[in-house]
N, C-alpha and C positions, 0 to 999 in steps of 0.2 A: 898445474894450471898457472900460466904466466899472468902477471898483473898488467894486461895490455888489452886495449879495446880491439874487438874483432873487426870493426868497420874501418876506423881511421888509423889504427895502430898507435894511438896515444899511450904513452907509458910513463914510468916515473922519471923525474928529472932531479938532479942534485941541486942543493942550495945550502944556505947557511942560516943558522939561528944565532941572533945577536943578543948578548947580555949587556944592558946599559946601566950606568950608575950616574947619579947627579940630577939636579933639578933642571928642567928645560928652561930656555932663555925667556920664553914668554911669561913664565911665572916668576921671573926675577933671578933665576939661577945662572950659573956660568955655562950651562949647556950640558947635554947628556953625553957622557963619554962611553965609548964601546970598550968594555973590559974583557970580553970573551967572545970567541966565535967557535961554533960547533957545526960540523957537517950534519945535514939532515936530508931527507928525501921528501919531495913533494909528489904525492900520489894522486892519480886521476880518480875522479868520482865514478867508479864502475858499479854497475847494477847488473845482477843476474836476471835476465828477462827472457821470455819466450819470443823467438824471432822466426821469421819465415825466410829461408834462403834456398833458392832454386826449387821452390815447391815443397820443400821439407820443413817441418816445424821442429825446432830444437831449442835448448837453452843456451844462452851465450852471455859473455861479459861485454857489456856495451857501456860507453861513457855517456853521461847525461847530456853532453853537447850534441851527440849524434841522435839521442832520443828526442830532444827538444827540436832539433832542426828537421826531423822527418826523414832521416837517412835510413831508418829502420822500418820494415813493414811488420806489424804485429799480426798474429793470426786472429 
């Protein structure tokens, strides 16, 4: 089972996680320095719900954006 929305095709996207050190400038510090970057994945918020597609009812992985926007018909 792929981690992908069955309606819009939203899937995971790559990104970075930053490690910072030092006090920020607004608190009187010299500024936060980035001391490490690590690759990570941003996953879509997928929910397994019952959906109706072409008259048949089945379960599917749907992102919350599609659920809230009404692109899915629930039985």
